[in-house]
C-alpha positions in Angstrom: 0.0 0.0 0.0 1.4 3.4 -1.0 0.2 6.2 1.3 -0.5 9.7 -0.1 0.5 12.7 1.8 -3.1 13.2 3.2 -3.2 9.5 4.2 0.1 9.9 6.0 -1.3 12.9 7.9 -4.4 10.9 8.9 -2.2 8.1 10.1 0.0 10.5 12.1 -3.1 12.1 13.6 -4.6 8.7 14.6 -1.3 7.8 16.3 -1.2 11.2 18.1 -4.7 10.8 19.5 -3.9 7.3 20.7 -0.6 8.5 22.3 -2.5 11.3 24.1 -5.0 8.9 25.5 -2.4 6.7 27.1 0.1 9.4 28.0 -1.8 12.5 28.9 -5.2 11.3 29.9 -4.3 8.4 32.2 -6.9 8.2 34.9 -8.8 11.0 33.0 -10.0 8.9 30.1 -13.5 10.4 30.1 -12.0 13.8 29.5 -10.2 12.4 26.4 -13.5 11.0 25.1 -15.3 14.3 25.7 -12.6 16.2 23.9 -12.4 13.9 20.8 -15.9 12.3 20.5 -16.7 14.5 17.5 -13.3 14.0 15.8 -13.4 12.2 12.4 -10.9 9.6 13.6 -12.5 9.0 17.0 -14.1 5.6 16.2 -10.9 4.3 14.7 -8.7 5.3 17.6 -11.2 3.8 20.1 -11.1 0.5 18.2 -7.3 0.7 18.3 -7.5 0.4 22.0 -8.2 -3.3 21.5 -4.7 -3.8 20.3 -1.4 -3.9 22.0 1.1 -1.1 21.6 3.5 -3.5 19.7 0.7 -4.3 17.2 -0.5 -0.8 16.4 2.0 0.0 13.6 0.5 -2.8 11.6 -3.1 -2.4 12.8 -3.7 1.3 12.5 -3.4 1.5 8.7 -5.8 -1.4 8.4 -8.3 0.3 10.7 -8.1 3.4 8.6 -8.9 1.3 5.5 -11.7 -0.6 7.3 -13.4 2.7 8.2 -12.8 3.9 4.6 -10.6 6.8 5.6 -7.7 5.8 3.4 
């Protein structure tokens, strides 16, 4: 799969949202959900929580495709 520039930006944003959830909103998860519940990548990032950190590099692009974002 070849990613276009916009696809790369979407992927980076999805990783960023996931990173924020685990690193800045620990024990404040509901605040993260309130902040991002209307974000276009929200459902994708929430589904990514089902996967381990070590898997996310492979899984996130597949989730973006599954949700027809890529």
